[in-house]
KOLLUM-425579 format. One line per field, with one value per atom (N, C-alpha, C, O): residue number from 1; y, z, x. Coordinates in nm, 2 decimals, always signed. Example, Ala and Ser with C-alpha at 12.3 -4.5 7.8 and 13.67 -1.06 7.14 Angstrom:
2
k = 1, 1, 1, 1, 2, 2, 2, 2
yy = -0.57, -0.45, -0.33, -0.33, -0.22, -0.11, +0.00, +0.11
zz = +0.78, +0.78, +0.78, +0.85, +0.71, +0.71, +0.79, +0.80
xx = +1.32, +1.23, +1.32, +1.42, +1.28, +1.37, +1.29, +1.34
REM end
This chain:
194
k = 1, 1, 1, 1, 2, 2, 2, 2, 3, 3, 3, 3, 4, 4, 4, 4, 5, 5, 5, 5, 6, 6, 6, 6, 7, 7, 7, 7, 8, 8, 8, 8, 9, 9, 9, 9, 10, 10, 10, 10, 11, 11, 11, 11, 12, 12, 12, 12, 13, 13, 13, 13, 14, 14, 14, 14, 15, 15, 15, 15, 16, 16, 16, 16, 17, 17, 17, 17, 18, 18, 18, 18, 19, 19, 19, 19, 20, 20, 20, 20, 21, 21, 21, 21, 22, 22, 22, 22, 23, 23, 23, 23, 24, 24, 24, 24, 25, 25, 25, 25, 26, 26, 26, 26, 27, 27, 27, 27, 28, 28, 28, 28, 29, 29, 29, 29, 30, 30, 30, 30, 31, 31, 31, 31, 32, 32, 32, 32, 33, 33, 33, 33, 34, 34, 34, 34, 35, 35, 35, 35, 36, 36, 36, 36, 37, 37, 37, 37, 38, 38, 38, 38, 39, 39, 39, 39, 40, 40, 40, 40, 41, 41, 41, 41, 42, 42, 42, 42, 43, 43, 43, 43, 44, 44, 44, 44, 45, 45, 45, 45, 46, 46, 46, 46, 47, 47, 47, 47, 48, 48, 48, 48, 49, 49, 49, 49, 50, 50, 50, 50, 51, 51, 51, 51, 52, 52, 52, 52, 53, 53, 53, 53, 54, 54, 54, 54, 55, 55, 55, 55, 56, 56, 56, 56, 57, 57, 57, 57, 58, 58, 58, 58, 59, 59, 59, 59, 60, 60, 60, 60, 61, 61, 61, 61, 62, 62, 62, 62, 63, 63, 63, 63, 64, 64, 64, 64, 65, 65, 65, 65, 66, 66, 66, 66, 67, 67, 67, 67, 68, 68, 68, 68, 69, 69, 69, 69, 70, 70, 70, 70, 71, 71, 71, 71, 72, 72, 72, 72, 73, 73, 73, 73, 74, 74, 74, 74, 75, 75, 75, 75, 76, 76, 76, 76, 77, 77, 77, 77, 78, 78, 78, 78, 79, 79, 79, 79, 80, 80, 80, 80, 81, 81, 81, 81, 82, 82, 82, 82, 83, 83, 83, 83, 84, 84, 84, 84, 85, 85, 85, 85, 86, 86, 86, 86, 87, 87, 87, 87, 88, 88, 88, 88, 89, 89, 89, 89, 90, 90, 90, 90, 91, 91, 91, 91, 92, 92, 92, 92, 93, 93, 93, 93, 94, 94, 94, 94, 95, 95, 95, 95, 96, 96, 96, 96, 97, 97, 97, 97, 98, 98, 98, 98, 99, 99, 99, 99, 100, 100, 100, 100, 101, 101, 101, 101, 102, 102, 102, 102, 103, 103, 103, 103, 104, 104, 104, 104, 105, 105, 105, 105, 106, 106, 106, 106, 107, 107, 107, 107, 108, 108, 108, 108, 109, 109, 109, 109, 110, 110, 110, 110, 111, 111, 111, 111, 112, 112, 112, 112, 113, 113, 113, 113, 114, 114, 114, 114, 115, 115, 115, 115, 116, 116, 116, 116, 117, 117, 117, 117, 118, 118, 118, 118, 119, 119, 119, 119, 120, 120, 120, 120, 121, 121, 121, 121, 122, 122, 122, 122, 123, 123, 123, 123, 124, 124, 124, 124, 125, 125, 125, 125, 126, 126, 126, 126, 127, 127, 127, 127, 128, 128, 128, 128, 129, 129, 129, 129, 130, 130, 130, 130, 131, 131, 131, 131, 132, 132, 132, 132, 133, 133, 133, 133, 134, 134, 134, 134, 135, 135, 135, 135, 136, 136, 136, 136, 137, 137, 137, 137, 138, 138, 138, 138, 139, 139, 139, 139, 140, 140, 140, 140, 141, 141, 141, 141, 142, 142, 142, 142, 143, 143, 143, 143, 144, 144, 144, 144, 145, 145, 145, 145, 146, 146, 146, 146, 147, 147, 147, 147, 148, 148, 148, 148, 149, 149, 149, 149, 150, 150, 150, 150, 151, 151, 151, 151, 152, 152, 152, 152, 153, 153, 153, 153, 154, 154, 154, 154, 155, 155, 155, 155, 156, 156, 156, 156, 157, 157, 157, 157, 158, 158, 158, 158, 159, 159, 159, 159, 160, 160, 160, 160, 161, 161, 161, 161, 162, 162, 162, 162, 163, 163, 163, 163, 164, 164, 164, 164, 165, 165, 165, 165, 166, 166, 166, 166, 167, 167, 167, 167, 168, 168, 168, 168, 169, 169, 169, 169, 170, 170, 170, 170, 171, 171, 171, 171, 172, 172, 172, 172, 173, 173, 173, 173, 174, 174, 174, 174, 175, 175, 175, 175, 176, 176, 176, 176, 177, 177, 177, 177, 178, 178, 178, 178, 179, 179, 179, 179, 180, 180, 180, 180, 181, 181, 181, 181, 182, 182, 182, 182, 183, 183, 183, 183, 184, 184, 184, 184, 185, 185, 185, 185, 186, 186, 186, 186, 187, 187, 187, 187, 188, 188, 188, 188, 189, 189, 189, 189, 190, 190, 190, 190, 191, 191, 191, 191, 192, 192, 192, 192, 193, 193, 193, 193, 194, 194, 194, 194
yy = +0.57, +0.73, +0.78, +0.73, +0.87, +0.98, +1.14, +1.23, +1.18, +1.26, +1.39, +1.36, +1.52, +1.59, +1.55, +1.45, +1.59, +1.59, +1.50, +1.51, +1.39, +1.29, +1.37, +1.44, +1.29, +1.34, +1.21, +1.10, +1.24, +1.13, +1.10, +1.17, +0.92, +0.84, +0.83, +0.74, +0.91, +0.89, +0.70, +0.64, +0.62, +0.49, +0.41, +0.31, +0.45, +0.36, +0.43, +0.35, +0.54, +0.61, +0.53, +0.58, +0.47, +0.48, +0.28, +0.21, +0.23, +0.12, +0.10, +0.02, +0.17, +0.17, +0.18, +0.08, +0.27, +0.26, +0.21, +0.28, +0.07, -0.01, +0.03, -0.04, +0.11, +0.18, +0.08, +0.00, +0.08, -0.05, +0.04, +0.02, +0.09, +0.20, +0.30, +0.33, +0.38, +0.49, +0.57, +0.49, +0.66, +0.70, +0.89, +0.94, +0.95, +1.06, +1.12, +1.08, +1.24, +1.31, +1.35, +1.32, +1.43, +1.37, +1.19, +1.14, +1.13, +0.97, +0.95, +1.04, +0.85, +0.82, +0.66, +0.56, +0.70, +0.61, +0.47, +0.43, +0.42, +0.32, +0.26, +0.14, +0.40, +0.32, +0.36, +0.27, +0.42, +0.40, +0.29, +0.30, +0.20, +0.12, -0.02, -0.10, +0.01, -0.09, -0.10, -0.20, -0.01, +0.01, +0.04, +0.09, +0.03, +0.00, -0.15, -0.23, -0.20, -0.37, -0.52, -0.63, -0.41, -0.46, -0.45, -0.51, -0.34, -0.32, -0.39, -0.42, -0.42, -0.56, -0.64, -0.70, -0.71, -0.87, -0.91, -1.01, -0.81, -0.92, -0.86, -0.78, -0.94, -0.95, -0.86, -0.86, -0.78, -0.67, -0.74, -0.76, -0.75, -0.87, -0.79, -0.76, -0.79, -0.63, -0.78, -0.89, -0.71, -0.81, -0.75, -0.68, -0.78, -0.71, -0.63, -0.60, -0.56, -0.42, -0.29, -0.17, -0.40, -0.33, -0.21, -0.22, -0.11, +0.01, -0.01, -0.03, -0.01, -0.05, +0.03, +0.14, -0.03, +0.08, +0.10, +0.01, +0.22, +0.25, +0.27, +0.34, +0.13, +0.06, +0.13, +0.19, +0.09, +0.15, +0.09, -0.01, +0.08, +0.01, +0.09, +0.20, -0.12, -0.04, -0.07, -0.14, -0.03, -0.03, -0.17, -0.20, -0.31, -0.40, -0.44, -0.55, -0.43, -0.50, -0.43, -0.46, -0.31, -0.26, -0.30, -0.25, -0.44, -0.47, -0.59, -0.63, -0.63, -0.71, -0.61, -0.61, -0.53, -0.44, -0.31, -0.26, -0.26, -0.13, -0.09, -0.12, -0.03, +0.02, +0.11, +0.19, +0.12, +0.18, +0.24, +0.19, +0.34, +0.46, +0.59, +0.66, +0.59, +0.72, +0.77, +0.71, +0.89, +1.02, +1.10, +1.15, +1.13, +1.24, +1.28, +1.22, +1.41, +1.53, +1.67, +1.73, +1.74, +1.83, +2.00, +2.11, +1.94, +2.06, +1.99, +1.87, +2.12, +2.15, +2.07, +1.95, +2.16, +2.08, +2.00, +1.93, +1.92, +1.76, +1.66, +1.58, +1.70, +1.65, +1.61, +1.50, +1.74, +1.72, +1.66, +1.63, +1.65, +1.59, +1.38, +1.30, +1.38, +1.26, +1.16, +1.07, +1.25, +1.23, +1.16, +1.06, +1.26, +1.22, +1.14, +1.08, +1.14, +0.99, +0.86, +0.80, +0.88, +0.75, +0.70, +0.60, +0.81, +0.84, +0.77, +0.70, +0.82, +0.76, +0.59, +0.51, +0.58, +0.46, +0.29, +0.17, +0.36, +0.33, +0.28, +0.17, +0.35, +0.34, +0.47, +0.59, +0.38, +0.50, +0.57, +0.52, +0.66, +0.78, +0.83, +0.94, +0.87, +0.93, +1.05, +1.01, +1.18, +1.23, +1.35, +1.47, +1.34, +1.39, +1.52, +1.48, +1.62, +1.72, +1.68, +1.73, +1.60, +1.57, +1.46, +1.38, +1.46, +1.29, +1.24, +1.13, +1.38, +1.28, +1.31, +1.30, +1.33, +1.29, +1.19, +1.12, +1.14, +1.01, +0.89, +0.80, +0.93, +0.81, +0.80, +0.72, +0.90, +0.90, +0.79, +0.68, +0.85, +0.79, +0.62, +0.55, +0.58, +0.51, +0.38, +0.27, +0.48, +0.41, +0.35, +0.26, +0.43, +0.40, +0.36, +0.35, +0.31, +0.26, +0.17, +0.20, +0.05, +0.00, +0.06, +0.10, +0.06, +0.09, +0.00, -0.04, -0.02, -0.13, -0.06, -0.13, +0.09, +0.11, +0.27, +0.33, +0.32, +0.48, +0.53, +0.48, +0.67, +0.70, +0.88, +0.99, +0.86, +0.95, +1.01, +0.96, +1.14, +1.30, +1.30, +1.29, +1.29, +1.30, +1.46, +1.49, +1.50, +1.69, +1.71, +1.69, +1.76, +1.80, +1.87, +1.88, +1.95, +2.04, +1.96, +1.84, +2.01, +1.94, +1.83, +1.83, +1.69, +1.57, +1.52, +1.46, +1.51, +1.53, +1.32, +1.25, +1.30, +1.14, +1.06, +0.97, +1.14, +0.97, +0.99, +0.89, +1.09, +1.06, +0.98, +0.88, +1.02, +0.94, +0.84, +0.76, +0.78, +0.63, +0.57, +0.49, +0.60, +0.58, +0.54, +0.43, +0.66, +0.61, +0.50, +0.41, +0.51, +0.40, +0.28, +0.20, +0.23, +0.09, +0.09, +0.00, +0.21, +0.22, +0.09, -0.03, +0.14, +0.12, +0.02, -0.03, -0.05, -0.20, -0.34, -0.45, -0.27, -0.36, -0.44, -0.39, -0.58, -0.69, -0.73, -0.81, -0.63, -0.69, -0.80, -0.84, -0.84, -0.91, -0.79, -0.81, -0.67, -0.57, -0.49, -0.44, -0.49, -0.37, -0.32, -0.40, -0.19, -0.08, -0.08, -0.02, -0.13, -0.07, +0.07, +0.12, +0.14, +0.34, +0.38, +0.36, +0.40, +0.46, +0.63, +0.72, +0.61, +0.73, +0.87, +0.82, +0.96, +1.06, +1.18, +1.22, +1.21, +1.33, +1.36, +1.30, +1.49, +1.55, +1.50, +1.46, +1.51, +1.46, +1.33, +1.23, +1.37, +1.25, +1.25, +1.25, +1.26, +1.34, +1.19, +1.09, +1.16, +0.97, +0.96, +1.06, +0.86, +0.85, +0.91, +0.93, +0.98, +0.99, +0.84, +0.80, +0.76, +0.65, +0.58, +0.52, +0.61, +0.49, +0.56, +0.51, +0.68, +0.73, +0.67, +0.64, +0.66, +0.61, +0.45, +0.41, +0.41, +0.26, +0.28, +0.20, +0.33, +0.37, +0.37, +0.30, +0.50, +0.52, +0.40, +0.40, +0.31, +0.17, +0.25, +0.15, +0.31, +0.29, +0.15, +0.09, +0.12, +0.03, +0.03, -0.06, +0.13, +0.26, +0.34, +0.38, +0.43, +0.53, +0.59, +0.50, +0.69, +0.74, +0.88, +0.95, +0.94, +1.07, +1.17, +1.12, +1.31, +1.38, +1.47, +1.47, +1.53, +1.47, +1.34, +1.28, +1.27, +1.18, +1.11, +1.15, +0.98, +0.94, +0.80, +0.71, +0.82, +0.76, +0.59, +0.54, +0.55, +0.42, +0.38, +0.29, +0.49, +0.43, +0.43, +0.34, +0.50, +0.46, +0.36, +0.31, +0.33, +0.22, +0.08, -0.01, +0.06, -0.04, -0.07, -0.18, +0.06, +0.02, +0.00, -0.12, +0.01, +0.05, -0.16, -0.25, -0.17, -0.32, -0.36, -0.46, -0.37, -0.46, -0.48, -0.59, -0.35, -0.41, -0.43, -0.45, -0.41, -0.48, -0.68, -0.77, -0.68, -0.83, -0.86, -0.96, -0.79, -0.85, -0.86, -0.94, -0.76, -0.75, -0.86, -0.92, -0.86, -1.05, -1.13, -1.22, -1.12, -1.30, -1.24, -1.24, -1.20, -1.23, -1.29, -1.40, -1.21, -1.32, -1.36, -1.27, -1.51, -1.55, -1.59, -1.63
zz = +1.80, +1.82, +1.81, +1.77, +1.86, +1.84, +1.80, +1.88, +1.66, +1.60, +1.53, +1.48, +1.56, +1.53, +1.42, +1.39, +1.32, +1.20, +1.10, +1.10, +0.97, +0.91, +0.77, +0.70, +0.79, +0.63, +0.55, +0.59, +0.44, +0.36, +0.44, +0.52, +0.40, +0.42, +0.58, +0.61, +0.70, +0.84, +0.84, +0.88, +0.80, +0.83, +0.81, +0.88, +0.68, +0.65, +0.73, +0.74, +0.78, +0.87, +1.03, +1.15, +1.01, +1.21, +1.19, +1.29, +1.06, +1.04, +1.09, +1.18, +1.02, +1.02, +1.16, +1.22, +1.24, +1.40, +1.45, +1.51, +1.42, +1.50, +1.55, +1.64, +1.53, +1.60, +1.57, +1.48, +1.67, +1.67, +1.61, +1.58, +1.63, +1.62, +1.58, +1.63, +1.49, +1.45, +1.46, +1.42, +1.49, +1.48, +1.52, +1.59, +1.44, +1.43, +1.51, +1.52, +1.55, +1.66, +1.52, +1.42, +1.55, +1.67, +1.66, +1.57, +1.75, +1.77, +1.84, +1.92, +1.87, +1.94, +2.06, +2.06, +2.10, +2.26, +2.20, +2.21, +2.17, +2.11, +2.02, +2.02, +1.89, +1.84, +1.96, +1.94, +2.04, +2.17, +2.24, +2.31, +2.26, +2.35, +2.28, +2.32, +2.15, +2.05, +2.01, +2.03, +1.97, +1.92, +2.06, +2.02, +2.17, +2.35, +2.34, +2.40, +2.30, +2.34, +2.18, +2.18, +2.09, +1.95, +1.97, +1.91, +2.07, +2.08, +2.19, +2.19, +2.30, +2.38, +2.34, +2.42, +2.23, +2.15, +2.13, +2.06, +2.20, +2.19, +2.07, +1.98, +2.07, +1.96, +1.99, +2.09, +1.88, +1.92, +1.88, +1.76, +1.97, +1.87, +1.93, +2.04, +1.84, +1.86, +1.90, +1.86, +2.03, +2.14, +2.10, +2.00, +2.17, +2.15, +2.14, +2.09, +2.26, +2.34, +2.28, +2.31, +2.18, +2.22, +2.07, +1.97, +2.09, +1.93, +1.85, +1.87, +1.73, +1.60, +1.60, +1.64, +1.55, +1.56, +1.40, +1.31, +1.37, +1.22, +1.22, +1.26, +1.12, +1.12, +1.12, +1.03, +1.25, +1.27, +1.21, +1.16, +1.19, +1.11, +1.18, +1.19, +1.25, +1.31, +1.19, +1.09, +1.21, +1.12, +1.08, +0.96, +1.24, +1.16, +1.12, +1.08, +1.08, +0.98, +0.84, +0.74, +0.87, +0.73, +0.55, +0.45, +0.59, +0.44, +0.39, +0.27, +0.49, +0.45, +0.44, +0.33, +0.51, +0.46, +0.36, +0.30, +0.37, +0.34, +0.19, +0.12, +0.10, -0.05, -0.05, +0.04, -0.18, -0.26, -0.37, -0.48, -0.31, -0.41, -0.44, -0.37, -0.59, -0.62, -0.63, -0.67, -0.58, -0.57, -0.64, -0.64, -0.73, -0.87, -0.83, -0.83, -0.78, -0.70, -0.73, -0.67, -0.83, -0.84, -0.78, -0.82, -0.61, -0.55, -0.44, -0.43, -0.34, -0.29, -0.20, -0.20, -0.13, +0.02, +0.01, +0.06, -0.05, -0.09, -0.06, +0.03, -0.14, -0.25, -0.09, -0.07, +0.02, +0.12, +0.25, +0.35, +0.24, +0.36, +0.34, +0.42, +0.19, +0.15, +0.24, +0.32, +0.16, +0.16, +0.35, +0.40, +0.41, +0.56, +0.64, +0.75, +0.53, +0.57, +0.56, +0.64, +0.43, +0.36, +0.47, +0.54, +0.46, +0.52, +0.72, +0.78, +0.74, +0.87, +0.89, +0.97, +0.78, +0.78, +0.74, +0.71, +0.75, +0.68, +0.53, +0.51, +0.45, +0.34, +0.26, +0.29, +0.13, +0.04, -0.07, -0.14, -0.07, -0.11, -0.23, -0.18, -0.38, -0.45, -0.50, -0.51, -0.53, -0.50, -0.67, -0.64, -0.76, -0.90, -0.90, -0.82, -0.97, -0.98, -1.13, -1.13, -1.23, -1.31, -1.37, -1.35, -1.46, -1.55, -1.64, -1.68, -1.67, -1.74, -1.66, -1.75, -1.57, -1.45, -1.43, -1.42, -1.41, -1.37, -1.42, -1.38, -1.54, -1.65, -1.70, -1.80, -1.66, -1.70, -1.59, -1.62, -1.44, -1.31, -1.38, -1.41, -1.38, -1.39, -1.52, -1.54, -1.57, -1.70, -1.63, -1.68, -1.53, -1.47, -1.37, -1.35, -1.29, -1.13, -1.13, -1.19, -1.04, -0.98, -0.84, -0.74, -0.92, -0.76, -0.77, -0.87, -0.63, -0.59, -0.57, -0.56, -0.59, -0.66, -0.66, -0.58, -0.74, -0.80, -0.74, -0.76, -0.62, -0.59, -0.69, -0.68, -0.76, -0.92, -0.82, -0.73, -0.89, -0.88, -0.99, -1.09, -1.01, -1.07, -1.22, -1.34, -1.10, -1.18, -1.15, -1.04, -1.25, -1.27, -1.37, -1.44, -1.39, -1.47, -1.57, -1.56, -1.69, -1.85, -1.89, -2.01, -1.80, -1.77, -1.74, -1.72, -1.69, -1.54, -1.57, -1.64, -1.46, -1.35, -1.50, -1.55, -1.54, -1.63, -1.76, -1.82, -1.79, -1.92, -1.93, -2.01, -1.84, -1.73, -1.73, -1.78, -1.65, -1.68, -1.81, -1.86, -1.89, -2.04, -2.06, -2.03, -2.11, -2.17, -2.10, -2.17, -1.99, -1.92, -1.95, -1.93, -1.97, -1.96, -2.15, -2.22, -2.22, -2.34, -2.35, -2.39, -2.31, -2.29, -2.23, -2.26, -2.18, -2.08, -2.19, -2.20, -2.28, -2.33, -2.40, -2.41, -2.45, -2.47, -2.39, -2.41, -2.26, -2.18, -2.09, -2.09, -2.00, -1.91, -1.72, -1.61, -1.79, -1.67, -1.64, -1.73, -1.51, -1.46, -1.38, -1.29, -1.36, -1.31, -1.17, -1.17, -1.11, -1.03, -0.96, -0.88, -1.01, -1.02, -0.91, -0.98, -0.82, -0.74, -0.76, -0.76, -0.77, -0.83, -0.64, -0.53, -0.66, -0.57, -0.67, -0.78, -0.53, -0.63, -0.48, -0.39, -0.54, -0.50, -0.53, -0.45, -0.66, -0.70, -0.60, -0.58, -0.57, -0.54, -0.61, -0.53, -0.72, -0.80, -0.82, -0.79, -0.90, -0.92, -1.04, -1.11, -1.06, -1.21, -1.23, -1.35, -1.13, -1.13, -1.10, -1.15, -1.01, -1.00, -1.14, -1.18, -1.23, -1.35, -1.47, -1.56, -1.41, -1.47, -1.48, -1.57, -1.37, -1.32, -1.39, -1.45, -1.33, -1.45, -1.56, -1.62, -1.61, -1.77, -1.79, -1.88, -1.69, -1.78, -1.73, -1.77, -1.66, -1.64, -1.47, -1.42, -1.40, -1.23, -1.20, -1.27, -1.04, -0.98, -0.88, -0.86, -0.82, -0.69, -0.73, -0.84, -0.56, -0.63, -0.46, -0.39, -0.39, -0.29, -0.27, -0.32, -0.23, -0.23, -0.14, -0.06, -0.15, -0.07, -0.01, -0.06, +0.09, +0.20, +0.18, +0.13, +0.24, +0.27, +0.43, +0.53, +0.38, +0.58, +0.60, +0.53, +0.70, +0.72, +0.70, +0.67, +0.73, +0.73, +0.58, +0.52, +0.55, +0.36, +0.30, +0.22, +0.33, +0.26, +0.34, +0.28, +0.46, +0.50, +0.46, +0.46, +0.43, +0.42, +0.21, +0.17, +0.11, -0.01, +0.04, +0.04, +0.08, +0.08, +0.17, +0.16, +0.22, +0.30, +0.22, +0.23, +0.07, -0.09, -0.12, -0.11, -0.19, -0.20, -0.14, -0.19, +0.02, +0.09, +0.13, +0.17, +0.09, +0.10, -0.10, -0.16, -0.13, -0.28, -0.25, -0.27, -0.23, -0.26, -0.11, -0.13, -0.05, +0.02, -0.04, -0.04, -0.12, -0.21, -0.33, -0.39, -0.37, -0.54, -0.63, -0.65, -0.70, -0.80, -0.90, -0.96, -0.94, -1.04, -1.16, -1.27
xx = +1.82, +1.83, +1.71, +1.60, +1.74, +1.61, +1.61, +1.63, +1.57, +1.63, +1.49, +1.38, +1.52, +1.36, +1.38, +1.31, +1.45, +1.50, +1.55, +1.67, +1.49, +1.56, +1.57, +1.51, +1.76, +1.84, +1.87, +1.89, +1.86, +1.90, +1.98, +2.03, +2.01, +2.12, +2.13, +2.21, +2.06, +2.05, +2.05, +2.15, +1.91, +1.95, +2.06, +2.08, +2.15, +2.25, +2.36, +2.45, +2.38, +2.51, +2.40, +2.41, +2.36, +2.29, +2.33, +2.36, +2.33, +2.34, +2.46, +2.50, +2.54, +2.70, +2.72, +2.77, +2.69, +2.80, +2.62, +2.54, +2.59, +2.52, +2.42, +2.35, +2.40, +2.28, +2.17, +2.17, +2.07, +1.93, +1.76, +1.65, +1.83, +1.63, +1.67, +1.77, +1.61, +1.57, +1.44, +1.35, +1.40, +1.29, +1.31, +1.39, +1.19, +1.19, +1.06, +0.95, +1.12, +0.98, +0.93, +0.98, +0.80, +0.70, +0.72, +0.79, +0.64, +0.63, +0.54, +0.54, +0.44, +0.39, +0.46, +0.53, +0.41, +0.39, +0.47, +0.58, +0.38, +0.34, +0.46, +0.49, +0.55, +0.64, +0.77, +0.85, +0.80, +0.82, +0.86, +0.96, +0.81, +0.75, +0.83, +0.91, +0.76, +0.80, +0.96, +1.03, +1.00, +1.16, +1.27, +1.37, +1.25, +1.30, +1.22, +1.29, +1.14, +1.13, +1.25, +1.28, +1.25, +1.34, +1.47, +1.56, +1.48, +1.63, +1.69, +1.81, +1.61, +1.63, +1.60, +1.52, +1.62, +1.59, +1.52, +1.51, +1.38, +1.22, +1.16, +1.21, +1.02, +0.92, +0.80, +0.73, +0.78, +0.69, +0.52, +0.48, +0.45, +0.34, +0.16, +0.12, +0.11, +0.00, -0.07, -0.05, -0.16, -0.27, -0.37, -0.37, -0.46, -0.61, -0.72, -0.83, -0.54, -0.62, -0.49, -0.49, -0.37, -0.31, -0.33, -0.40, -0.25, -0.24, -0.17, -0.06, -0.23, -0.19, -0.03, -0.02, +0.07, +0.16, +0.20, +0.19, +0.23, +0.24, +0.39, +0.48, +0.37, +0.48, +0.67, +0.74, +0.69, +0.77, +0.92, +0.87, +1.06, +1.13, +1.30, +1.35, +1.35, +1.45, +1.58, +1.55, +1.68, +1.82, +1.84, +1.85, +1.86, +1.84, +1.75, +1.79, +1.60, +1.51, +1.51, +1.45, +1.63, +1.62, +1.63, +1.60, +1.69, +1.72, +1.62, +1.62, +1.55, +1.43, +1.33, +1.28, +1.28, +1.17, +1.16, +1.06, +1.33, +1.29, +1.26, +1.35, +1.15, +1.21, +1.25, +1.26, +1.28, +1.33, +1.24, +1.20, +1.21, +1.08, +1.12, +1.20, +1.05, +1.09, +0.95, +0.85, +0.98, +0.84, +0.87, +0.98, +0.78, +0.76, +0.66, +0.55, +0.66, +0.60, +0.61, +0.69, +0.55, +0.60, +0.60, +0.62, +0.54, +0.51, +0.62, +0.64, +0.71, +0.88, +0.77, +0.77, +0.68, +0.62, +0.60, +0.68, +0.50, +0.47, +0.60, +0.61, +0.68, +0.81, +0.89, +0.96, +0.87, +0.93, +0.86, +0.93, +0.72, +0.64, +0.69, +0.73, +0.65, +0.67, +0.80, +0.80, +0.90, +1.06, +1.06, +1.11, +1.01, +1.02, +0.93, +0.96, +0.76, +0.70, +0.83, +0.90, +0.80, +0.90, +1.00, +1.00, +1.10, +1.23, +1.22, +1.29, +1.11, +1.08, +1.05, +1.08, +0.99, +0.89, +1.06, +1.06, +1.14, +1.32, +1.32, +1.36, +1.28, +1.28, +1.36, +1.35, +1.45, +1.49, +1.41, +1.32, +1.44, +1.42, +1.41, +1.42, +1.41, +1.44, +1.35, +1.23, +1.38, +1.25, +1.24, +1.27, +1.21, +1.24, +1.11, +1.02, +1.09, +0.97, +0.85, +0.74, +0.91, +0.80, +0.85, +0.94, +0.73, +0.73, +0.82, +0.86, +0.85, +0.94, +1.10, +1.19, +1.13, +1.21, +1.20, +1.30, +1.10, +1.06, +1.11, +1.18, +1.03, +1.13, +1.23, +1.23, +1.37, +1.46, +1.49, +1.51, +1.49, +1.54, +1.54, +1.64, +1.36, +1.34, +1.37, +1.34, +1.42, +1.52, +1.70, +1.76, +1.73, +1.84, +1.92, +2.04, +1.73, +1.75, +1.56, +1.45, +1.61, +1.50, +1.46, +1.52, +1.32, +1.24, +1.12, +1.05, +1.12, +1.04, +0.84, +0.74, +0.85, +0.77, +0.76, +0.82, +0.69, +0.68, +0.52, +0.41, +0.56, +0.48, +0.46, +0.52, +0.36, +0.36, +0.26, +0.19, +0.27, +0.15, +0.08, +0.15, -0.05, -0.10, -0.04, -0.01, -0.07, -0.01, +0.11, +0.16, +0.18, +0.33, +0.33, +0.23, +0.47, +0.50, +0.53, +0.53, +0.55, +0.61, +0.56, +0.54, +0.52, +0.42, +0.43, +0.53, +0.27, +0.18, +0.21, +0.27, +0.12, +0.18, +0.13, +0.18, +0.01, -0.12, -0.01, +0.03, +0.04, +0.14, +0.26, +0.27, +0.36, +0.40, +0.39, +0.47, +0.25, +0.26, +0.24, +0.32, +0.12, +0.10, +0.26, +0.30, +0.35, +0.46, +0.54, +0.60, +0.55, +0.60, +0.55, +0.65, +0.47, +0.39, +0.38, +0.31, +0.46, +0.50, +0.59, +0.57, +0.68, +0.82, +0.81, +0.92, +0.77, +0.75, +0.74, +0.79, +0.64, +0.57, +0.75, +0.86, +0.69, +0.78, +0.89, +0.98, +0.87, +0.94, +0.92, +0.80, +1.01, +0.94, +0.95, +0.99, +0.89, +0.91, +0.79, +0.73, +0.76, +0.65, +0.68, +0.73, +0.67, +0.71, +0.56, +0.45, +0.58, +0.45, +0.44, +0.51, +0.33, +0.36, +0.22, +0.11, +0.20, +0.08, +0.07, +0.15, -0.08, -0.11, -0.10, -0.11, -0.08, -0.11, -0.17, -0.16, -0.25, -0.36, -0.49, -0.55, -0.49, -0.61, -0.72, -0.81, -0.72, -0.87, -0.91, -0.85, -1.02, -1.07, -1.23, -1.32, -1.26, -1.35, -1.40, -1.33, -1.57, -1.56, -1.49, -1.46, -1.47, -1.39, -1.29, -1.25, -1.22, -1.02, -0.94, -0.84, -1.02, -0.95, -0.91, -0.81, -1.07, -1.04, -0.94, -0.88, -0.96, -0.84, -0.70, -0.63, -0.70, -0.55, -0.48, -0.38, -0.63, -0.61, -0.62, -0.54, -0.67, -0.68, -0.53, -0.47, -0.45, -0.29, -0.22, -0.11, -0.24, -0.18, -0.17, -0.10, -0.17, -0.13, -0.21, -0.29, -0.15, -0.14, -0.23, -0.31, -0.21, -0.29, -0.31, -0.29, -0.37, -0.42, -0.42, -0.46, -0.38, -0.37, -0.41, -0.32, -0.49, -0.53, -0.45, -0.37, -0.47, -0.38, -0.52, -0.64, -0.47, -0.35, -0.33, -0.42, -0.19, -0.19, -0.17, -0.11, -0.27, -0.34, -0.22, -0.21, -0.15, -0.09, -0.05, +0.05, -0.19, -0.28, -0.27, -0.21, -0.34, -0.36, -0.18, -0.16, -0.11, +0.01, +0.10, +0.19, +0.06, +0.14, +0.08, +0.16, -0.07, -0.13, -0.08, -0.06, -0.07, -0.01, +0.14, +0.12, +0.24, +0.37, +0.38, +0.47, +0.28, +0.29, +0.28, +0.35, +0.21, +0.17, +0.31, +0.36, +0.41, +0.50, +0.65, +0.76, +0.60, +0.74, +0.69, +0.77, +0.57, +0.53, +0.57, +0.61, +0.55, +0.62, +0.82, +0.92, +0.80, +0.95, +1.04, +1.15, +1.01, +1.03, +1.03, +1.11, +0.90, +0.85, +0.86, +0.75, +0.94, +0.90, +0.88, +0.93, +0.78, +0.68, +0.78, +0.84, +0.79, +0.86, +0.78, +0.83
REM end
């Protein structure tokens, strides 16, 4: 299936209908080639001269590689952008607008990773992560949190680490950096640490 705009639940619907591949426009030639190859039952291998794939996800691979991601982002435009980037990669996304809502969602749902904007109304990402780490004390829990920030000044990464964040992505989000971070949690999702 090739579509111009993705909507929540599209991947689940594709799976129900037996759709093998789900791609969002615009797409790269390498993504289309890989999707066709996978749909025909082949395995995509990256050769020395081949373009690196942008981590496309097929509906068939979804159970093994998809993540459940909480996006805590105060800006509606950024919320939409992140949702599209993540859903295009086959991930399930829940979006909230501030740190307080993020904490409420974490209490009631399990997420593979939280992408937490540093600057949000009501409660910012640093405050929310600090509060989350307090909530986890004495429990065998650790919710991975990756900072999303437009701040790329010296010392900003350290502030995020001090607050208890596990990773750091700067805005505007670069696809390769996002894919690298998500790959870490996809790997952990397939091979949980005991």
